[in-house]
N, C-alpha and C positions, 0 to 999 in steps of 0.2 A: 504494500499499500505506499502508494505518495506521500506525501507531506502535505497537509494542506497552508497554501499561500492565499493570497488576496487573489491571484488571478484566476487561481481554480474554485475558493469556498464564492455560492452561489449567491448574489447578492440580489438577485428577487426575494430566494427565499427567505434570506437575512431579515431583510426588510421584511418580506409578511409576518416575520418570528415576531419581530420588535413592537411594529404596529400591530398587532394582536395583543402584546403582552401592556405595551399601551391605552389602549383601549378596555380591556380587562380592571386595569388599576383604576380610569379613571370612570369610571360608568359601572363598577362594578365593587363590592364591597369582599366579595367571597375568594378567599387566598386559595382555597382549593382550588376550585379553577386556574387561577395564576399558576399555581406551582406544578401544577399536573401539566397543563398547556409550556411550563417552561421546562421539562424535562424529557415531552414530547419531540418536541420544535427540536430543542437541543441535538437530543442523539439519531434523528433524523437527518440535520441538517450535518452535521459534525462525522457521522458514520460515524459513531462512538460502538466501543463492546458492551460499555455499561453506564449508567448514571446513576446518580444519589442524590434526592432533596431532605437535607433534616430540616429543621423547624425544634429550635431549643425552648427551655421555659425559660421564664423571667431571670432565674439563676442562672442562666447557660448551665445546669446542673443536669439536668434529663433533656433525651433527645424524644418529643413528646408526637411526634411525627414523621414518620419518614415515610415519602416517596421516592422506589424505586425503580430503574424501567432496567428489563432484561430482553433481550433480541436473540434471540434465535436464526443463525442467516440459514440455516436451513430451511425454517418455514419463513418466507418472508410477510412483516406486517404481525409478526407476533410479539405483543408487549405485554407486559405485567405489571399493574402497579399496586405495592403493597403499600396499605395503610398502617405504619404498628405503631409503640412504644415502648420505650426500656431504659434504662436509667443510664445516664453517660458520664464518664469519671473525667474525660478526659477537656482540657480547659480550652475553651474556645480559640479557635485562629484569627489574628484579627489583620491579617495579610496571606497572602495567595500563596500556597506551598504546591512543591512537583514531585511526585514521587517517582520511581523508575527502576521496575525488574523484570527479569527474564519473561518470554510466552511459554508454557508447558507444552501449548501444541504447534506453536510456530518458533524455532528457535533462533529463527534469524530475525524475528521480529522482537521488538520489547514493549512492555504494557506501562504505559507512563498514565499517571494520575495527577491530577491537579485538581487542588481543594480551594475553592473561592468561600469566603465569609460568605454573608448576607448582613451587609452592616449600614444601621441605619442608625443617626444621633448617636455617634461615637458607642453604640451598644451592636454586638454581635448575634443576630437574631436568628441564624438557622449557618446551613450551609451545604455552598450548589458542589459535588465532587463528579466527575464524570473520569474515565477508563477509556483508552485506544489506543491500538495494536499500531505501530509505528518505527519507523526506523529512527527517526529525529524529534526531538522532544516539539511540545506545540508552540508555533509559529505565534509572529503578535497578533494578524488578523483576529485569530482564532482566541486570543485571550483577549481583545478588546471585545469581541463578542461574549465570551460568560461573562465578564464585567459589564457589558450589559444588560445583561437578563438579569446576574445577581442582584444588581441592583434595583430595576423592577418588582423581581420577587419581596425583596427587603420590603420597601414600599407599599407593596399587597400586607408584607404583613403586620406591620406598623400598621393599615389601616383597620386590620383585624385587631389588633391590639386596644387602640380607640374604640374602638366601636362597643368590643366586649366591656371596656373599662366604661365607658358611658351607658351601656344597658344595665351594666351590672348597677353602678348610680345609680341611674335613674329607677330601678323596680326596688335600691333600699330606702331612696328618697320618699319613694310610693308608701310604702311596706309602715314608714314612722309615718308619713303625714296620716296613714288611715288610724293606726295608734292614737299619735295626738288630736284626731276627730275623735276614737272610741270614748279616750280617758276625760277628755272634753264633755264630750255631748251626757257621757255616766254622772260626771262630777257635777254636773251643773241639777240636772234632775235630780241628784240624791241630796244637794243643797236646800236646792227649793222646797218641799216641807220644812226643815228647822228652818227656813228664816221667814216661813209663814207662818212658825209656832212664835218664833221672837219679837216679829212684827204685833202677833196680837196681845203679847204676854204684852209689850209697851204699851198699845190703845189698856189693856185694858188697867196697866197701874196708872196711869194717866186718870183714868175713870176711878180712880180709888180713893188719889190723894184728896185730901183739904185742908183748903191754910186754915190755919187756930185762927181766933182771934175773936172781939165784939161781934163783928155780924154774923159768924156762925149762926148757924139756926141749929139751937140746942137738939129737935131731932130729931135737923140731919146729920148732924155728930156722931148722934148714937149708933146711925144705921151704916155711918161712912166705916171702911174696913180700917186706918190710921188715917191721925191730921197729924200736920207739921205744920213746929211755927215761921214765920214767916221766911226769916233765914235757910232755916233747911228746905222750906217748899223751893226757896226759887233756884238755889243750889239743885235740889234732884230734879226740878224743871229741867234746867240744863244740861245735865247729863241725859236726862232722858231725848232732849233734842238732838242731844250728840249721837245717841242711837239709835234714832231714827233717823237720821241722814245718811249715819253709814248702812244702815239695812238695807234704804232705799239705793243705796248704791251701792252695795252685795247685791241687791235684785236683779238691778240694771244690768250689772256683769252679765249675769245669769241669762240676764234676756238678750243677751244682744248673742250671749254665745250659741244660745238657742233656733235664732233667729237666725244667726249665718249659717248653722248644719242646714237649716232646710233649704234655705239659698243654695250651699254647695251641693245638696241630694238632688234639688230642682222640684221639691214638694214645698214651695208655695203657691197659695192659692190667691190667686187675684181677681178681684170686684171691677169690672170692668164696668165704668159707668160716666156719662158728662159731666165735665166740673167746670165750672164758669171760674174761670183763673183771678180775678180778680177777688170775686168775695171769698175765695178759698183762699187763698194767698195773705189779703186781711185777717181774715182769722185765725191763722195760724201763726202767722206773727204778734198779732196783738197780744198774747202774754207776757212777750219776751222786750215790751216796753218801759213795764217797770225796773225791769234788770238792768237796760240799760240803761234808763234813766239816774242809776244808782253809780254808775261809773261815769256821768257824763258824756255820753257820748252823744256825737249829733248824728242823728237814727235819721235814715228818710226810707220810704217804701214809693217807692218807681212803676209805672204801672202804666204799659201802654193800651192806651183806650180801645175799648171793642175785639178785644182779642177774641180767635173762635173760640167756640167750645175744645175744651181738653177729654178725649175719650181715654180715662188714664182708670188706675186703681186709685182711691183719695187718700185711703190707710196708708202702702209705702209710699207717695207721694209725699202725704203731711211729714211721715217717716226722714225722708230725704231731708225736706227742708228746716226741721227740728234739729237736726243734728247737725247741718252744717252752719245755721245761729248760735246753738251753742257752740262750737268750733272759734266763730268771730267772739263771741260772751269770753268764752276763757283766752285768746290769745288776741284780744284788743289794747291795748294802752289806755287811759282814764284820758278825756278831752279827745280821742280820737274820734273818727268817723266808721259809721256802720251802715251799708247803702244795701238796701235789697232790689233786684231790676229783673223785671218781669218782661219778655215782648219779646216780636215776632222775626223771622228771618230765613229768607233763604237756603236752599244748599246748596253746598257748594258745585253743585250741577246741574247742567242745564235744564232747566222745563222740571228738576226738582220742587217737592210740593216743600210749604212754608215749613217751620220748625219752631216748638215756645225752648225760650231761652230762661231760664231760670240763674241770679246771680247772687250770689253774696259776696258785698264787696268789705275788705276791712282795711282801713288803714294804722301807718304804723307799726309794719310788722312785713317782714321779708320771711320767705322759709328759704334755705340756701337750695340753691341747684342741684347738688346733689343728695338732695334731701327730697325732692320733688318728687323723685320714680316711686318711693318709699311712703310716702307717709298712707296711700291707697291701704298698705299692706296690714294684715292683723297683729294687735298689742302694740305696734311702732307709733311712737310719739316722741315729741321733739321737746323734754322737759325744761330747756333753758330758753324755753320760748314762750313757757307759760306763765304769763307773768302774775295769775291769779291765784296761784300754785294750789290752783284744787284737786290737781290730780286728772285722773281721767282712766279709763281699761285700753286706749288706745284701739278704740271696735268704731266707734262712730263712723270716720270715713269709711273706714272697709265695708261695713254697709249702706251706705252712700253707693259704693262702684260697686257691689254686687246687687242693690234693687233699681240703680238705673237702669244697668245691662239685664237684669229682668224684664223692667217694663220699656225695651228694646230701643233704649237709649243712650248715651254716654255722657262723662263730665269731665270735663278740663281742668286742670290746673295751671295760672300763671301768677305769678309774684315778682314786681320789677314796678320801680320806683315810688317805694315805699307803702305800695299797698298791696291786697292778695285776693285774686279774685279764681270763688269758684261759680264754676258753669257749669248747668245741671241741662242740656240739649234733649229734650225728646219728640218726637212724633207729634204733631195735633190725631190720628189718628189711634196713637196706644199701638198697644200689642193686644191681641184675640184673650179673652177669659179660657 
């Protein structure tokens, strides 16, 4: 057998093999197909007497797969591709190695073995081993071809490892999220009963207490469970108010968790009805006027006249607006502006119907750019911006986003020029029940 040179190497077959490997690497993450194609193509192109492609594990201590090509020259086209796995104690080679030996069947020819490592990002992922009968060693064109084939195989192996790693991480993340949701759901349901009992006990204590003094009816005093003097009465009343406030806070946390769980599971029922936007918005905003005046907010409601009726679930829509107003109350400095707007605006596409835009704008605070994509996540808060120091569950804006999506809309956040704008965009026709 003559040695292979650039002249005798079939350029068409070579380019066909490399293009095929390139296509497999680019379009597929099936590393097995890449390896098999590499072994088959190299043997046929170089007329080898044997070829092996070994794939190592991450520590390069074990061969996890072996693609072995055995060609029977008396029977053209007889090919055996074996997939095996076995321990490998030899350290991987980082450079090509050539070994030579005598052929038992053809003494005038030698058996040359070339070991070419599959290297990617300074890591040896496997090894391509080829055997050929010849009088002289592998020439440069052959080694160049094997180098290109090895490179494509290494890229395919790296892609497969990344895919497996990402799939494993995705499955693990999904499992952890399921465990978290199950835990939160279980804890929420378990806490509802004791919190209800605590709330009832607070109310019963409030009813049972009476302040002592000359104004107290003696008959009423006889029927009262216990009577306190003025100082004790004021102190106990203050304690009960704290208990009531914290109990309401924990009850809201639990309810928010359960609502988010229902939204995640898509089990929230919607009652679609026609809503007069102006009448509804004034009704929702009115309870906040007293709270805003407490901190001297410059408070304004701007509703575009003659807005079309909105087909939507009023309970969910009210919940969205209440959470946004609570957020503005919590993070707006005293003396700053809080503005609520409602207007219609055409969609971005031509001939698209008008959409309702609901905005809550508060001045005196800006959300850092790196925080804006995180504020709609569960339990995410920016404590340094909480000037009221009232804390919070970090679930309000998560509920806003989930409910808005459930209603077929979207929510946007802008924060610049000393003000923050939350915009809820909803189609006037809403979603079907």
